[in-house]
N, C-alpha and C positions, 0 to 999 in steps of 0.2 A: 757797907759803902753802895752808893748807887753809882753806877759809872753811866754817865750820860756827857755826850760830845758839848762843850762851849764854843758859839764863835762869838766873836768881839769887833764891829763892823771898824775898830780902829788898826786891826792887825793889817800886814800887808798884802797878807792871803787869805783874806777873808771872800773875796767871790771865788776865790777856785775851790774853799771847802763848803762854800754851800752847790755847789756844781758837784762834788763830790755827794755830798748829800742825797742830791735829787737821781746818783747815778744809779741806784739801786733798783728801778725797774726789774722786773722778772724777764728773761731773755726766753726764746721759744726752745723748748728742752728737745731736742732731736729724737732723746731713749722713749720718753715721756711720750711724745709724740707717736711714736711707734708704736707703741704698746697699745694706746690708745686707740688708732687708728683699725688694730688687733681686732679690737673689740668691737668697735663699732662696724666690722664685717662681718663679722663671727653673728651679730645680731640681725643683721640686714639679710643674711642667708637664712641662718638658720629661726631666727625667731621664738616664740617661748623655750623651744630646746636650750638655745644658748643662750636666753636669759635667767632661765632656773637653776642652768650648770655656773653660770659666773657667779649668779646671786649664793647659792649653797658656797661655793669656792670662797669669795672675799667677804660675807657675814655669817659663814661658819652655823649656816639653817641646813635642812632636809626637807625640803618643801617641794612641792609643784606645781606645776601653771595653775592651781584655780585655788590656791593659798597667797597667792599674789595679792590680792584685792581686800580691801577692809571694807565690810558690809557698813553699810551708810547706818542700820541701828548701832552699830558698836561706835560711830562715830557721837551720835546722839547720846549714847549711854554714857559717854566718855564726859559729853559736855555736863550731864547731869550730876554724875558723882565730884566733881570739882567744889573745892573749898568753895561758899559763899563768896569769902573776899576775892579770891582768884578768879573765879567765873564772872565776878561784877567788875574787875580792875579789866579783864580780856572784852569783858561787851563793852563798856566805854570806851575803852582805846579803839575797838572796830568803831565805834560810833562817828569817836573824831575821825579819825580814820576817811570815814565811808563822806562825813558831811565836806571835810576839804577835798576829798577828790569830785566831787560831786560838781563842784563849779570847774571840772577843768572838760568835762565833758562837751565838746562839740558837736554842733548840728548842723546839717545841710545849707546852702545856702543858693542862691542865683541871684540874677540881675540881669536886666534888660539894658546895652550898652546904646549908644548914640546912634549907632548902626540898624537900633534894632535886631542887633543879635543876643540871644540869649545863651549867657554864661553861666556858671558856676559848678557846686563842688558838690556831693552827696557821699555821707559819710556812713560809714557800714563799720561796725564789729566785728571780729575774727570770728568762725565759727568756732571752733576749738582751742585755748590756749594750756597749754601742759606748766605747772609749777614744779621748781626742784626744791624743795627742803631739807637741810642737812639733817641727820638723824645720829644715833651715837651718844658719844659724848659733848657735838657740840649739837642739841637740839631748841630748837628755835623758835615757838609759837607766834612771836612777834612778824618773821619772818613769813608765814602762815598767811594771816592780816593783809600785812603790806603787798604782797604778789596777787593773792587774791583778791580782795575790795576792788582795787581798783579796773580789772579784769569783770569783774561783775556790775558793777557802775558803768563800765562801758558798753552792756548788754552780751558780751560772749557768750555764745551759748552753750559750752560745755566749757567747763574748769578740771582739768585733768591734774591730780597733784601724785608724785613720786617722793617716795621718802625712804631711809633704808632701814631695817631694823637688824643689827647688829645680832647675832645669837637669839634672832625672834623679839627682842624687847623694842616695845616702843613705849615712845615720851605717852602718857593719855592727855597731857597740856597739848601737845600738835595735834592730837585726836580733836582733841575739843575747839581747838582754837579754827581747823577745818571745815566742822559743822558751824560755829559762830559765822566765819566769813563766807559760806557758802558753797563749797568746794563739791562739785556733783560726785566725781570719783578718787578713789586713794588706792595707790600700789605700795605694795612695801619692796621698792628696788630703788638702789641705791647706786651712785657711780657714774662711768661712763657707759655701763651695761643701761641704765634707766635713761640717759641722752639720746641713744640708738633709740631705745625702745618708742619714746616719744615725738624720735625725726621720722623715722619709718614705719613703725606701727609694726606689731605682731598680733597673733591670734587671741589674746586675752587685754593687750594695751591699745587704745586706738592712737594715731598717729594724729599730732597736734600742727597747727598752724605756726605758733609762735614757742619755744623756751623760756623761761625765764625764772628768774631765782639765783642762789648764790651755792658756791660748795668748791672741792677742795680742786685741787691743780690738775688730778684726773677729768673732773667735772669741767672745768674751766676750757680745757684743752678740747674736749669731746666737745663742749659747745660750738668752740671756734671753727670746729672740722663739718661740722653739719649746718652750718650756716650756708645759705644758700638753697638747702634743701627744707629749711625751717627758716624761722626769724629767728633772733637771739635779742636779750636787753644788753647788755653789754655781757665783755669778759673781764669779770671782778678780779679786782688783786687784795692785797693786803691793804684792812681800814688805816684810815691815819686819820689825825686831828692836827690843826695849825689853832695856837690861840694867841692872841697879840692881847695884852694888856697894859694898859699906863700906871698900875699901883693900886688901881679904886677897888680893884677885886679881892676878897681873901685870899690872901695865899694858899690857906688849904683846901680851900674850892679848887682851885687852880692845878693844885698838887693831884687834888682824884680826881678831876676832869682828865689830865693826862694818863693817869692810872686807868682811867676806864676805857680810854683806847686801847692802851698797852695791853690787857688784859687779855684780849681777843686772842692773840698769836703771838708766837718769838718774832713773825715778822712785822706786824702791825708800827706805826710809826706816831708818834707825837713828839711836838714841836712848840715850844714856847718862846714867842718873839715878844722881845718889851724894850724899853727905852730906859731902866734904871736898873743898873748893876745891883745894887744893895736890896731890892724889889724882888728881885732872881735869886738871890741867894737866899731869902726867906722863903721863897718856893721850893727850892731846893732842901732847905732845912725841915719843911714839912713833908716832905718826901720821903727822906732818911725818918720821918718820926713815924709816918703813916704808913709805910708799906711794910713794916713784919706784922701787923695784923691783918694782912688780906691773904685769903685765901691761896689766890692765883699770883702769889708774889714773885717768885721763882721765872713763871712767865713773863710778869711786869718786866722784872729786873733786866734778861733778857733783849726782851723787845728794847728797854728804853738804850741798852749800850748798843746795840748794831743797829738802830733808827731814830732814837731819839734826840732830841740837841734843844739847847736854850741859846738862842740866836739875841744878841744885844744890839740895838740898832741906835743909829741918831737921835731919829723921831720917827712919827706916823707917817711919813713920807716912803720911807725907808721899809718901814714894815711892810707897808701894803704892795709896794712894788715885788719885797719876798713874798707875799701870798700870791701874787698875781703869775710870778715864776713858778709858785708850789703847784697852783692849783689843787687846791686838796679839796679831798671827801666832805671833809668838817670844816667848818672855823666857826670859833667863837670870836667875837669881838667885845672880849671884858675890859668893858673903856666904856668910863663915865659921859660919851657923846656918843654912840655907834652908827647912829645914824648919819653922824659928819663923812665918818670911812666907807659907810655902806654905797652910798655912788662912786666911789672908786675902786671897789670892788668888781673885777671881771672875769675871775673865774675861780668858783666855787661850787661844788656840789651843792651845798645845805650852809646857811647864814644863821647862826646866831647871836640876836641881838642884845647887849648888856651882860651884865653879871650874874642875873638870876634866870636866865633862857638856857639851861646846861644843856650842852649837847645830847646829854643820855634821853630827854625826854622826848628829842626828836627821833629817840631809835624806838621808843616803844608806842608812845602815846598823843603826842604834840597836835597828831594831824597827817603831816607831809610827810611825804613815804621816804623810808630810811634805805633805799634799794638806792646807790646813789652814786656816780663816776668816780674813779681811783685811779691812782698812778697818773697822773695829768691830765687825765683824760676829761676833767671838769672845763678843758678847755675847748673842746668841741661838740660834749655830751651835754645831757639832761639828766633829771631822778626821773625813776621810774613815774609811769600816771596811767592816764585814762589814753591817753594819746598813741601811747605803745600797744594799746589793745582794739585801737581804729585805725582801719582805710580810708583813704580819701577818693575818689574816682572823681573826674574833671567832667562837664557839663556842656555839651555846644550846641546850638539850635540855630540854625539859619531858616530865612522863608527864602522861597528863590531867589527874589532880589537879592537877600547880603549874601547867600550862597554863591550867586553871580559875579558880587562886587570883591568876595573875599578870594574868590576865584583866580580872579584879575591877578592879585599880589599873588599868591601862591604858585600859581603858573610862573612868573616872571622870576621867584626864587629859586623854584624846583628846576630851571633850565639850567639857570647858574649854578647847580651844585649836578649836573648830569644826569638828573633823574626823571627820562622821560614818561616814563609810566604815572610818577608822582602829578607831573605837569598833565597829562592826557586828564587825569583823573579829576583836574581843579578846573581844567578847561571844558569836559563835557558840563559842571555844571553852570560855567561861563554862557557857555553856548545853549543850553538847555538842550541838547539832541548829543550824538555821537560824532558828530563832525568834525 
C-alpha cells in the first residue's frame, strides 16, 4: 500500500499541515560544507595532482591527468553508433530546444534621449561556460542538451563539460548528446572536485566564467561555495511537481505523472491538489494499481511517503493560493480550462497547460529548459536560458553640451553624499576645464 499524506481543507489544522509539507527544504550541512571546502582548497592549491587523486579515490579509477579528457573523435563516434531511433530522438529534441532558445537571445540596443544623450545596452556572451552533467547511475543526456544548447545559442566562446566516470564507465548517449549539442571539450571528472576545477582551473581543465548543471549535494555545496569566483545557475534541490485537477483528466495519467516525478530520488516531491474527494480516491486507486509494474517502485514509494501529498481544497481559488505558496518547480494545470488559471499563477518554474501536456515532455523535448528553480525559489528565479550566458554592459555617450548639463545634476547629488571627487569630476565637464 502506498503511504501518502492527505490534507483536507475542512480540517482545523489544514494550514498548519500545509506549512509542515513545505518545511522540508534542505538546510546547510556544516559537516558537508567542511568536506567540500577542503576539496575545493586542495584542487585550488594542487591543481591536476589533487584532481586526479580525488577522481581515482571517489570514482575508483587509476588514471593520470592526460586521461581526463574525452577526445572529440570519441564524442562523434558515440553519436554515429547510436541506434537510429535514439539518435533521431536526440536530434529532434535538440532542434526543438534550440528553436525555443533562439527566441530568448537578446541583442544590443541604444537610443538618444530628449537631451541628446546616447544611452544603451551592449549584450555579449560569456567567454567560457562549464556544464556539470551527473554520471554513474544518474546519466542524463537530456541535461547535456538543456545546458549546452542555450550556451551555444548565446554565442559562448567555449563550452566545457565535466561528467564523472565511476570505475571508468561513460554513458555513450551522454557523449553523443555532447556532440549533438556542440560541446567543445569533455572531461571525465565529477563531484566537488569537478566544480573546483571549473572554478579555479588546472593545467588540464580551463577555468570558466559560469558553471551550470545539476548534481548531488556535494556538487550543490561546491557551487554555493565557489559563487563569486564564478557565476552559477542556481542551487538545485530535489525535483518537484504539483498537479491541479478538476476531475477532467484520466486518473491513470495523473497517477503516472506523480510517479514520474517521484522516481527521481527519495527526496522528490509530488503533490496533487483537487476539489473532488471522489476523484482523489480514483487517482489513489490507480497509483496502487500501477506502482507494482515500475522498476523504481521502491524509490517512488519512499518519495511519496516522505514528501508526497493529496490536498483537497474548497475551490480553484484555494488551489491557486496553495500553488503560489509552494512555488513549485513544475506545475500541471490538468483542468478543462487551464487558461483561466494561468493568469493567477505567480510562482512556478514551468507550467503545463491541460491534460495532454505532460510534465515529462518538458523534461526531454518540448523545447523550454528543464533546468528550473526548486525549493520555492521560483518566487524569485527563472528557468535556465540564453540570458544566463549573456552579459549586459550599459552605454552612455554625451556631447560637450549634454555632459555639462548632466554634470550640474551629478555635482549637486555627489556633494550631498559627501563625495567631493565625484562632484569635481562632474564639474570639470560642466565647466569645460579643471578650475
